[in-house]
C-alpha positions as CSV (number, residue, x, y, z in Angstrom):
1,M,0.0,0.0,0.0
2,A,1.4,3.5,-1.0
3,K,2.3,5.8,1.8
4,E,0.0,8.8,2.0
5,K,1.5,12.1,1.1
6,I,1.9,14.7,3.8
7,K,-0.7,17.5,3.2
8,S,0.5,20.0,5.7
9,E,3.6,20.4,7.9
10,T,5.0,22.9,10.2
11,K,8.7,23.1,10.6
12,E,11.2,25.2,12.6
13,F,13.3,27.7,10.8
14,Q,17.1,26.9,10.6
15,A,18.7,28.7,13.6
16,E,20.6,31.1,11.3
17,V,17.3,32.0,9.5
18,K,15.9,33.1,12.9
19,K,18.7,35.4,13.5
20,L,18.6,36.7,9.9
21,L,14.8,37.5,10.2
22,D,15.4,39.3,13.5
23,I,18.0,41.5,11.8
24,V,15.9,42.1,8.8
25,I,12.7,42.9,10.6
26,H,14.1,45.0,13.4
27,S,17.3,46.7,12.0
28,L,17.1,47.1,8.1
29,Y,14.3,49.6,7.9
30,T,16.0,52.1,5.5
31,E,14.3,52.4,2.1
32,R,11.6,49.9,2.6
33,D,10.7,50.2,-1.1
34,I,13.6,47.8,-1.8
35,F,11.7,44.7,-0.8
36,V,9.4,45.2,-3.9
37,R,12.5,45.4,-6.2
38,E,14.0,42.3,-4.5
39,L,10.7,40.2,-5.0
40,I,10.6,41.4,-8.7
41,S,14.1,40.5,-9.3
42,N,13.6,37.1,-7.9
43,A,10.6,36.6,-10.3
44,A,12.6,37.8,-13.2
45,D,15.4,35.3,-12.3
46,A,12.7,32.5,-12.2
47,L,11.4,33.6,-15.7
48,E,15.0,33.6,-17.1
49,K,15.7,30.1,-15.6
50,F,12.5,28.7,-17.2
51,R,13.2,30.3,-20.6
52,H,16.7,28.6,-20.5
53,Q,15.2,25.3,-19.3
54,R,12.6,25.2,-22.1
55,L,15.3,25.2,-24.7
56,L,16.8,22.0,-23.0
57,E,13.7,20.0,-22.4
58,E,11.1,18.8,-24.8
59,E,8.2,18.8,-22.3
60,V,7.4,21.4,-19.6
61,F,4.2,22.1,-17.7
62,D,2.1,25.1,-19.0
63,S,4.4,25.6,-22.0
64,H,1.8,28.0,-23.5
65,V,1.6,30.4,-20.6
66,P,3.4,33.8,-21.4
67,L,6.5,34.7,-19.5
68,E,5.5,37.7,-17.4
69,I,5.2,39.2,-13.9
70,T,1.9,40.4,-12.6
71,I,1.3,42.5,-9.4
72,D,-2.0,42.9,-7.7
73,V,-2.8,45.2,-4.8
74,D,-5.7,45.2,-2.5
75,D,-6.2,48.3,-0.4
76,T,-9.1,46.7,1.5
77,S,-7.3,43.6,2.7
78,H,-4.0,45.4,2.6
79,T,-2.2,42.8,0.5
80,L,0.5,42.9,-2.2
81,T,0.7,39.9,-4.6
82,I,3.6,39.3,-7.0
83,T,3.2,36.4,-9.5
84,D,5.5,35.1,-12.1
85,T,5.2,32.3,-14.6
86,G,8.8,31.2,-14.2
87,I,10.4,27.9,-13.4
88,G,8.6,27.4,-10.0
89,M,9.7,25.3,-7.1
90,T,9.1,21.8,-5.8
91,R,8.3,21.2,-2.1
92,A,11.9,20.3,-1.5
93,E,13.2,23.5,-3.2
94,M,10.7,25.6,-1.2
95,E,12.0,24.1,1.9
96,M,15.6,24.6,0.9
97,N,15.3,28.1,-0.6
98,L,13.0,29.6,2.0
99,G,13.7,27.7,5.2
100,T,17.5,27.6,5.3
101,I,20.5,29.7,4.4
102,A,22.6,28.1,1.7
103,H,25.7,30.0,2.8
104,S,29.0,28.8,3.8
105,G,30.4,30.2,7.1
106,S,26.9,31.3,8.2
107,D,28.1,32.6,11.6
108,T,30.5,35.0,10.0
109,F,27.8,35.9,7.5
110,L,25.3,36.8,10.1
111,A,27.9,38.8,12.1
112,D,28.6,40.8,9.0
113,L,24.9,41.4,8.4
114,A,24.4,42.5,12.0
115,E,27.3,45.0,11.7
116,A,26.0,46.3,8.4
117,A,22.5,46.8,10.0
118,K,24.0,49.4,12.3
119,K,25.1,51.5,9.3
120,D,23.3,53.1,6.4
121,I,22.6,50.0,4.4
122,S,19.7,50.6,2.0
123,L,20.3,47.8,-0.4
124,I,20.0,44.9,1.9
125,G,20.2,42.2,-0.8
126,Q,24.0,42.5,-0.7
127,F,23.8,39.6,1.7
128,G,21.6,37.4,-0.4
129,V,18.5,38.0,1.8
130,G,16.3,39.4,-0.9
131,F,13.2,37.2,-0.2
132,Y,13.4,37.8,3.5
133,S,13.2,41.6,3.0
134,A,9.5,41.1,2.5
135,F,9.2,40.7,6.2
136,M,10.2,44.5,6.6
137,A,6.6,45.2,5.6
138,A,4.9,41.9,6.0
139,Q,3.1,40.5,9.0
140,K,2.7,37.3,7.1
141,V,4.1,36.0,3.8
142,R,2.5,33.2,1.7
143,V,4.4,31.7,-1.2
144,L,2.4,29.5,-3.6
145,S,4.5,27.7,-6.2
146,R,4.5,24.8,-8.8
147,S,7.6,23.6,-10.6
148,Y,7.8,23.6,-14.4
149,A,8.2,19.7,-14.3
150,P,5.1,18.0,-15.7
151,D,4.5,15.6,-12.8
152,A,5.2,18.3,-10.1
153,E,2.7,19.2,-7.4
154,G,2.0,22.7,-6.1
155,H,2.7,23.8,-2.5
156,E,2.2,26.8,-0.2
157,W,4.8,28.0,2.1
158,S,3.7,30.5,4.8
159,S,5.2,32.2,7.8
160,D,4.7,35.3,10.1
161,G,8.5,35.7,10.4
162,G,8.6,34.0,13.8
163,G,10.3,30.7,14.5
164,S,8.5,28.5,12.1
165,Y,7.0,28.1,8.6
166,T,4.2,25.8,7.2
167,L,4.4,23.8,4.0
168,T,1.0,22.7,2.6
169,E,0.1,20.8,-0.6
170,E,-2.0,23.0,-2.9
171,K,-4.0,21.8,-5.8
172,G,-4.7,23.6,-9.1
173,L,-1.7,25.8,-9.2
174,R,-0.2,27.0,-12.6
175,R,3.4,26.9,-13.3
176,G,5.5,29.6,-11.4
177,T,5.4,31.4,-8.1
178,R,2.9,33.7,-6.3
179,I,4.0,35.7,-3.3
180,I,1.2,37.2,-1.2
181,V,2.4,39.8,1.3
182,E,0.0,40.6,4.1
183,L,1.2,44.0,5.0
184,K,1.8,45.4,8.6
185,D,-0.3,48.4,9.8
186,D,2.5,50.8,9.1
187,A,3.1,49.4,5.5
188,H,-0.4,49.8,4.0
189,E,1.1,52.2,1.4
190,F,2.4,49.2,-0.5
191,A,-1.2,48.2,-1.3
192,N,-1.5,51.4,-3.3
193,E,-1.3,50.9,-7.1
194,E,0.5,54.2,-7.9
195,K,3.1,53.5,-5.1
196,I,4.0,50.2,-6.7
197,K,4.1,51.6,-10.2
198,G,6.5,54.2,-9.0
199,I,8.8,51.6,-7.4
200,I,8.7,49.5,-10.7
201,K,9.7,52.6,-12.8
202,Q,12.5,53.5,-10.5
203,Y,14.1,50.2,-9.9
204,S,12.7,47.5,-12.3
205,N,11.8,49.5,-15.4
206,F,14.2,47.5,-17.6
207,V,13.4,44.0,-16.4
208,P,13.3,42.0,-19.6
209,F,9.8,40.7,-18.9
210,P,6.5,42.5,-18.9
211,I,5.6,43.7,-15.4
212,K,1.8,44.2,-15.2
213,V,-0.1,46.1,-12.5
214,K,-3.9,45.5,-12.9
215,G,-3.5,44.4,-16.5
216,E,-1.3,47.3,-17.5
217,T,2.4,46.8,-18.5
218,V,4.4,49.4,-16.5
219,N,7.9,48.7,-17.7
220,T,7.5,49.8,-21.4
221,V,11.0,51.2,-22.0
222,Q,13.5,48.9,-23.5
223,A,17.0,48.4,-22.1
224,L,18.6,50.1,-25.1
225,W,22.1,49.6,-23.7
226,A,21.8,45.8,-23.9
227,R,20.9,45.8,-27.6
228,N,23.3,45.8,-30.6
229,K,24.1,49.5,-31.4
230,N,24.0,48.6,-35.1
231,E,20.3,47.7,-34.7
232,I,19.3,50.9,-32.9
233,K,17.8,53.8,-34.7
234,E,18.8,57.4,-34.0
235,E,15.3,58.3,-32.7
236,E,15.4,55.4,-30.3
237,Y,18.6,56.8,-28.8
238,T,17.0,60.2,-28.5
239,E,13.8,58.9,-26.9
240,F,15.9,56.8,-24.4
241,Y,18.0,59.9,-23.5
242,K,14.9,61.9,-22.9
243,F,13.6,59.2,-20.6
244,I,16.8,58.4,-18.6
245,G,17.9,62.1,-18.5
246,N,14.6,63.7,-17.8
247,A,15.4,65.9,-20.8
248,F,13.4,67.6,-23.6
249,D,16.1,68.1,-26.2
250,E,18.5,65.8,-28.1
251,P,21.9,64.9,-26.7
252,L,25.1,66.6,-27.9
253,Q,27.1,63.3,-28.0
254,R,26.7,59.7,-26.9
255,L,28.9,56.7,-26.2
256,H,27.4,53.3,-26.5
257,F,29.9,50.5,-25.8
258,T,30.3,46.9,-24.6
259,A,33.3,45.4,-22.9
260,D,34.1,41.9,-21.6
261,A,37.4,42.5,-20.0
262,P,38.5,43.3,-17.4
263,L,34.8,43.5,-16.5
264,A,31.6,42.7,-18.3
265,I,30.0,46.2,-19.1
266,N,27.3,47.5,-21.2
267,A,27.2,51.3,-21.1
268,L,25.2,54.0,-22.7
269,L,26.4,57.5,-21.8
270,F,25.1,60.9,-23.1
271,V,26.5,64.4,-23.1
272,P,23.6,66.9,-22.7
273,R,23.0,69.7,-25.2
274,E,23.4,72.4,-22.5
275,N,25.7,72.8,-19.5
276,I,23.2,73.8,-16.9
277,E,25.9,74.8,-14.4
278,R,26.9,77.5,-16.9
279,L,23.4,78.6,-17.2
280,G,23.3,79.3,-13.4
281,F,21.2,76.3,-12.3
282,G,23.6,75.2,-9.5
283,R,25.9,72.3,-9.3
284,M,24.8,69.2,-11.1
285,K,24.6,65.8,-9.5
286,S,25.6,62.6,-11.3
287,G,23.1,61.5,-13.9
288,V,24.4,57.9,-14.6
289,N,22.4,55.0,-13.1
290,L,24.1,51.7,-12.1
291,Y,22.4,48.5,-13.1
292,C,23.1,44.9,-12.7
293,Q,21.3,42.5,-15.1
294,K,18.9,45.4,-15.9
295,V,17.9,45.9,-12.3
296,L,18.7,49.2,-10.7
297,I,21.5,49.1,-8.1
298,E,22.0,52.9,-7.6
299,Q,20.3,55.8,-9.1
300,H,22.5,58.8,-10.0
301,S,25.5,56.9,-8.8
302,E,28.3,58.9,-7.4
303,N,30.6,55.9,-7.3
304,I,31.1,54.7,-10.8
305,L,32.3,57.9,-12.4
306,P,34.6,60.7,-10.9
307,E,32.8,63.9,-9.9
308,W,34.3,65.8,-12.8
309,L,32.2,63.8,-15.2
310,R,29.0,64.6,-13.3
311,F,27.5,66.1,-16.5
312,L,27.1,62.7,-18.2
313,K,23.7,61.0,-18.2
314,G,22.9,57.4,-19.0
315,V,23.2,53.8,-17.8
316,V,26.0,51.4,-16.8
317,D,25.1,47.8,-16.4
318,S,27.7,45.3,-15.2
319,E,27.0,41.6,-14.7
320,D,30.2,41.2,-12.7
321,L,28.8,43.2,-9.7
322,P,26.8,41.3,-7.1
323,L,23.1,41.7,-8.1
324,N,22.5,43.4,-4.8
325,I,25.2,45.6,-3.4
326,S,24.9,48.1,-0.6
327,R,25.8,51.8,-0.8
328,Q,28.7,51.2,1.5
329,A,30.0,48.3,-0.5
330,L,29.8,50.4,-3.7
331,Q,32.1,52.9,-2.1
332,D,34.6,50.3,-0.8
333,S,34.4,47.6,-3.5
334,A,37.5,46.9,-5.6
335,L,35.2,45.8,-8.4
336,V,33.5,49.2,-8.3
337,A,36.9,51.0,-8.4
338,K,37.8,48.8,-11.4
339,L,34.6,49.7,-13.1
340,K,35.1,53.4,-12.4
341,K,38.6,53.2,-14.0
342,V,37.3,51.4,-17.1
343,L,34.5,53.8,-17.6
344,T,36.6,57.0,-17.2
345,R,39.3,55.8,-19.5
346,R,36.8,54.7,-22.1
347,F,35.0,58.0,-22.1
348,L,38.3,59.9,-22.4
349,K,39.3,57.7,-25.3
350,F,36.0,58.5,-26.9
351,L,36.6,62.2,-26.5
352,G,40.1,61.7,-28.1
353,E,38.6,60.0,-31.1
354,Q,36.0,62.8,-31.5
355,A,38.7,65.4,-31.3
356,R,40.7,63.7,-34.1
357,E,37.7,62.8,-36.3
358,D,35.7,66.1,-36.1
359,A,37.7,68.9,-34.5
360,E,34.9,71.5,-34.9
361,K,32.4,69.3,-33.2
362,Y,34.8,68.5,-30.4
363,N,35.6,72.2,-29.9
364,D,31.9,73.0,-29.6
365,F,31.7,70.3,-26.8
366,F,34.8,71.8,-25.2
367,A,33.4,75.3,-25.2
368,D,30.6,74.1,-23.0
369,F,32.0,71.2,-21.1
370,G,35.7,71.8,-21.1
371,I,35.4,73.3,-17.6
372,Y,34.8,69.7,-16.3
373,L,38.0,68.4,-17.9
374,K,39.9,71.2,-16.3
375,E,38.4,70.3,-13.0
376,G,39.6,66.8,-13.6
377,V,43.2,68.0,-14.2
378,T,43.3,69.8,-10.9
379,S,41.6,67.1,-8.8
380,D,42.3,63.7,-10.2
381,Y,46.1,62.9,-10.8
382,A,45.3,59.5,-12.3
383,Y,43.9,60.9,-15.5
384,R,45.9,64.1,-15.7
385,D,48.0,63.2,-18.8
386,E,45.0,61.8,-20.7
387,I,42.9,65.0,-20.0
388,A,45.8,67.2,-20.9
389,K,45.6,66.0,-24.5
390,L,41.9,67.0,-24.7
391,L,42.3,70.6,-23.4
392,R,41.8,73.4,-25.9
393,F,42.8,77.1,-25.7
394,E,42.9,80.2,-27.9
395,S,46.4,81.4,-28.8
396,S,48.2,84.3,-30.5
397,N,48.5,82.2,-33.6
398,S,44.8,81.3,-33.8
399,E,41.8,83.3,-34.8
400,A,39.5,84.6,-32.1
401,G,37.2,81.9,-31.0
402,K,39.3,79.1,-32.6
403,L,40.9,76.6,-30.2
404,I,44.2,74.6,-30.3
405,S,45.6,71.8,-28.4
406,L,48.9,71.6,-26.5
407,E,50.0,69.2,-29.3
408,D,49.2,71.8,-32.0
409,Y,51.2,74.3,-30.1
410,I,54.3,72.1,-29.8
411,E,54.2,71.4,-33.6
412,R,54.5,75.2,-34.2
413,M,57.2,76.0,-31.7
414,V,60.1,78.3,-33.1
415,E,63.6,77.3,-33.3
416,G,65.3,77.5,-29.9
417,Q,62.0,77.4,-28.0
418,K,61.9,74.7,-25.3
419,E,58.9,75.7,-23.1
420,I,55.1,76.1,-23.6
421,Y,54.1,79.8,-22.7
422,Y,50.7,81.0,-21.6
423,I,49.1,84.2,-20.3
424,N,45.9,84.7,-18.5
425,G,43.5,87.5,-19.0
426,P,39.8,88.3,-18.6
427,S,39.4,88.4,-22.4
428,R,41.6,87.7,-25.5
429,T,41.8,91.5,-26.1
430,A,43.1,92.1,-22.6
431,A,45.7,89.4,-22.9
432,E,46.8,90.6,-26.4
433,S,47.2,94.2,-25.3
434,G,49.0,93.6,-22.0
435,P,52.7,94.3,-21.6
436,Y,53.5,90.5,-20.9
437,V,53.1,89.4,-24.5
438,E,55.6,92.1,-26.0
439,A,58.6,89.9,-25.5
440,F,56.8,86.9,-27.3
441,R,55.6,89.1,-30.1
442,K,59.1,90.5,-30.9
443,R,60.3,87.0,-31.1
444,N,57.3,85.5,-32.9
445,I,56.6,83.1,-30.1
446,E,53.1,81.7,-30.0
447,I,51.5,82.2,-26.6
448,I,48.5,80.4,-25.2
449,Y,45.7,82.6,-23.9
450,T,44.1,81.2,-20.7
451,L,40.9,83.1,-20.3
452,E,39.2,81.4,-17.3
453,P,40.5,81.8,-13.7
454,I,40.9,78.0,-13.3
455,D,43.2,77.9,-16.3
456,D,46.4,78.9,-14.5
457,F,45.7,76.2,-11.9
458,V,45.3,73.7,-14.6
459,M,48.6,74.6,-16.2
460,N,50.3,74.5,-12.9
461,H,48.9,71.0,-12.2
462,I,49.9,69.7,-15.7
463,G,53.3,71.2,-15.2
464,E,54.9,69.4,-18.3
465,F,53.5,68.2,-21.5
466,D,55.3,66.0,-24.0
467,G,58.7,66.9,-22.3
468,K,58.0,70.7,-22.4
469,K,57.4,72.7,-19.3
470,L,54.3,75.0,-19.1
471,V,55.5,78.5,-18.2
472,S,53.4,81.6,-17.4
473,A,54.5,84.7,-19.3
474,D,54.3,86.8,-16.0
475,R,56.9,84.7,-14.2
476,G,59.7,86.7,-12.8
477,D,62.4,84.3,-14.0
478,L,61.3,84.3,-17.6
479,D,64.3,84.1,-19.9
480,L,63.8,84.3,-23.7
481,S,67.4,85.3,-24.5
482,A,68.0,82.0,-26.4
483,I,65.3,82.9,-29.0
484,K,66.2,85.6,-31.5
485,S,64.2,88.7,-32.1
486,T,62.9,89.5,-35.5
487,G,62.6,92.5,-37.8
488,D,61.8,95.9,-36.4
489,A,61.5,94.5,-32.9
490,E,65.3,93.8,-32.9
491,E,66.0,97.3,-33.8
492,K,63.8,98.6,-31.0
493,E,65.6,96.3,-28.6
494,T,68.9,98.0,-29.4
495,E,67.7,101.5,-28.8
496,S,69.7,103.6,-26.4
497,A,68.9,103.2,-22.8
498,L,70.2,104.7,-19.6
499,E,73.8,104.5,-18.5
500,P,74.5,101.6,-16.0
501,E,75.4,104.0,-13.2
502,V,72.1,106.0,-13.7
503,V,70.1,102.7,-13.8
504,K,71.6,101.6,-10.6
505,S,70.7,104.8,-8.9
506,L,67.2,105.0,-10.5
507,T,66.2,101.5,-9.4
508,G,67.5,102.2,-5.9
509,W,65.5,105.4,-5.7
510,I,62.3,103.6,-7.1
511,K,62.6,100.9,-4.4
512,D,62.8,103.6,-1.7
513,A,59.9,105.6,-3.1
514,L,57.6,102.4,-3.2
515,G,58.9,101.0,0.1
516,D,57.3,97.8,1.1
517,R,54.8,97.9,-1.9
518,V,57.5,96.2,-4.0
519,K,60.0,93.5,-3.3
520,E,62.7,94.4,-5.9
521,V,63.1,96.8,-8.8
522,I,65.0,95.4,-11.8
523,V,65.6,96.2,-15.4
524,S,63.3,94.4,-17.8
525,K,64.7,92.1,-20.6
526,R,61.3,91.5,-22.1
527,L,59.6,95.0,-22.5
528,V,59.5,96.8,-25.8
529,E,56.6,99.3,-25.8
530,S,55.4,99.5,-22.0
531,P,57.3,101.4,-19.4
532,A,56.9,98.8,-16.6
533,I,55.4,95.5,-15.5
534,V,54.9,93.7,-12.2
535,V,56.1,90.1,-12.0
536,N,56.1,87.5,-9.2
537,P,59.6,86.2,-8.3
538,D,58.0,82.9,-7.2
539,S,57.8,80.7,-10.3
540,Y,54.7,78.8,-9.1
541,M,52.7,81.9,-8.4
542,T,51.0,83.7,-11.3
543,S,49.0,86.9,-11.4
544,T,45.8,84.9,-11.9
545,M,46.4,82.9,-8.7
546,E,47.1,86.0,-6.8
547,R,43.9,87.5,-8.2
548,V,41.9,84.6,-7.0
549,M,43.6,84.8,-3.5
550,Q,42.8,88.6,-3.3
551,A,39.2,87.8,-4.2
552,A,38.9,85.2,-1.6
553,R,40.3,87.5,1.1
554,L,37.8,90.2,0.2
555,E,34.9,87.6,0.1
556,K,35.9,86.6,3.7
557,G,35.7,90.3,4.7
558,E,39.4,90.5,5.2
559,S,41.3,93.8,4.6
560,F,42.7,94.8,1.2
561,Q,46.3,93.8,0.9
562,E,48.9,95.4,-1.5
563,A,51.1,93.2,-3.7
564,G,54.2,93.6,-1.6
565,T,55.8,90.3,-2.9
566,K,56.0,91.5,-6.4
567,N,58.9,92.8,-8.4
568,L,58.7,95.8,-10.6
569,E,60.5,95.5,-13.9
570,I,61.2,98.8,-15.8
571,N,62.0,99.5,-19.4
572,T,65.0,101.8,-19.3
573,G,64.6,102.5,-23.1
574,H,61.1,103.9,-22.6
575,S,60.8,107.8,-22.7
576,L,58.6,107.8,-19.6
577,I,61.4,106.1,-17.5
578,K,64.1,108.3,-19.0
579,Q,62.0,111.5,-18.1
580,L,61.4,110.1,-14.6
581,S,65.2,109.6,-14.1
582,L,65.7,113.3,-14.8
583,L,62.5,114.4,-12.8
584,R,63.7,112.9,-9.6
585,G,66.6,115.4,-9.6
586,T,64.4,118.5,-10.2
587,D,61.1,117.7,-8.5
588,E,61.3,114.5,-6.3
589,S,57.9,114.9,-4.8
590,F,56.2,114.9,-8.3
591,A,58.5,112.1,-9.4
592,K,57.3,109.9,-6.5
593,N,53.7,110.5,-7.6
594,I,54.7,109.4,-11.1
595,I,56.4,106.2,-10.1
596,E,53.5,105.2,-7.7
597,Q,51.2,105.7,-10.7
598,I,53.4,103.7,-13.0
599,F,53.4,100.9,-10.3
600,D,49.6,101.0,-9.9
601,N,49.1,101.0,-13.7
602,A,51.3,97.9,-13.9
603,L,49.2,96.2,-11.1
604,I,46.1,96.9,-13.1
605,Q,47.5,95.5,-16.3
606,A,48.4,92.4,-14.3
607,G,44.7,92.2,-13.3
608,L,45.6,92.8,-9.6
609,M,43.5,95.1,-7.4
610,V,44.8,98.4,-6.2
611,D,43.3,100.9,-3.6
612,P,41.2,103.1,-5.9
613,R,40.9,106.0,-3.5
614,K,44.7,106.6,-3.4
615,M,45.2,106.2,-7.1
616,V,42.3,108.6,-8.0
617,E,43.7,111.2,-5.6
618,R,47.1,110.9,-7.0
619,S,46.0,111.0,-10.6
620,Y,44.2,114.3,-10.1
621,K,47.4,115.7,-8.7
622,I,49.3,114.6,-11.8
623,L,46.6,116.0,-14.1
624,E,46.7,119.3,-12.2
625,R,50.5,119.5,-12.6
626,A,50.2,118.7,-16.3
627,T,47.7,121.4,-17.0
628,K,49.8,124.0,-15.4
629,G,52.3,123.5,-18.2
């Protein structure tokens, strides 16, 4: 006589499961929405397993049933039901999967989980407790399942999250699994249709099976990044960008790539049409979402790309990441660090290709987004050399508005030139008209115009490019004597100047007249048309850096400070300096007013602030003297 089958049986949870449930229910309450994502992910896995199994076996139960996930909510009975038509479970599988922890070193595992519970762990599935997360919101969970095998029987597993669970034979089930979550009093929101739709769209929008809520398919957008890019139409890319980037216009550029090594990656990244930070809308946050097997791991992830690439929007999907990984693990994971490195280098390579293939299009990108690359140079040493190749500037040999690279500059260096020279100014006109470019103009040396405050910091951080040092034109130790002057400039250079004895006396007198406003007074080797300039004897400190420091001091409410660490260079061949040398012997008081005005003028030409009250008062005295004849 055949032994009668057990209809219903109550069993104790494995000891480790009891501990696990206690941690889940009482400690892991951050971002409760996650449990819905976990149950949907489990359902999608079951569907994927059945799809694979159907290819291997000739006969399966309910082969005609479509592969899908359905979700029902009942706001009256306060239940949430998630059903899949996947591979299903036998009685033994339900007991193994839902009643025990298939985890080696379970004591260590539980200790780690308990420690994580004390921290901000929002993605609890890192520990493989996805199903048990339902108990964060459930007072009771029922699981009804029938395996795909033709001769399988259906069963129900149920538990209130206490010390036991019940297994009962259940007739009339279709293939797959149905999970009924009877919600706690403080979790009734999960029986709301719009709430569930919102969770699906946030976390599970790209699950590769239909997710239906009351008959309506919610996840209607395809995971475009997982498709072959040769099969995707331009308008599909645009629509996906609008969806993922919450945008209304078309993207400026896109990068769609797949990699197998060192990590399996599918990525679809977009450069927006506009840089909203430049438009005054505040600092952007990362717009790239991290997925694993089309399930959202972290929205607007700050871990997979450096902050200076925060303008990018799109999706990164890596199968090599654990399907469920916590925010803390994202920050600490060696895998995530490797992913970040691969993505960053791949995007920089993409920009390099764009720059070579369509320089005009790349320059349009750089005009709007180059500021982020410059930020990368000053903050991220690992990519400094790669970014340096992508930087673009105006120069004395380029038309206004036209940009050149550092490589372009090196190709045009004149004979005897060993360094790359740059000068900062608020505009191209200001840079071109300043006294610092005179020495370069007379030697036909190209000079790069750095027109943004950050540019000098960028050049200082790069330091050297292709074996050539980057040198600011307002450095005090600038020496261009090895490069010959040309044409009329050479004739001007040989014009008569003051006698050495007179020069020595004059520079000493100027130093006494200016006092601690100036460090040294020296004869310039670079000036042609201007009477004087101020330079910083410290090679690392440029006028731009000093301007930024002055502005910072004023912003903090600190008092105005004169440029007492600057050197004054005078052009002894200039008529004003020659007249000053004579004037100091006949009217020293007036001569002091003149040299103070010359010094202030030089500070202004360097873009440095001066005390306007003293300067205006002095200028009126000089004008009054001039009008007397």
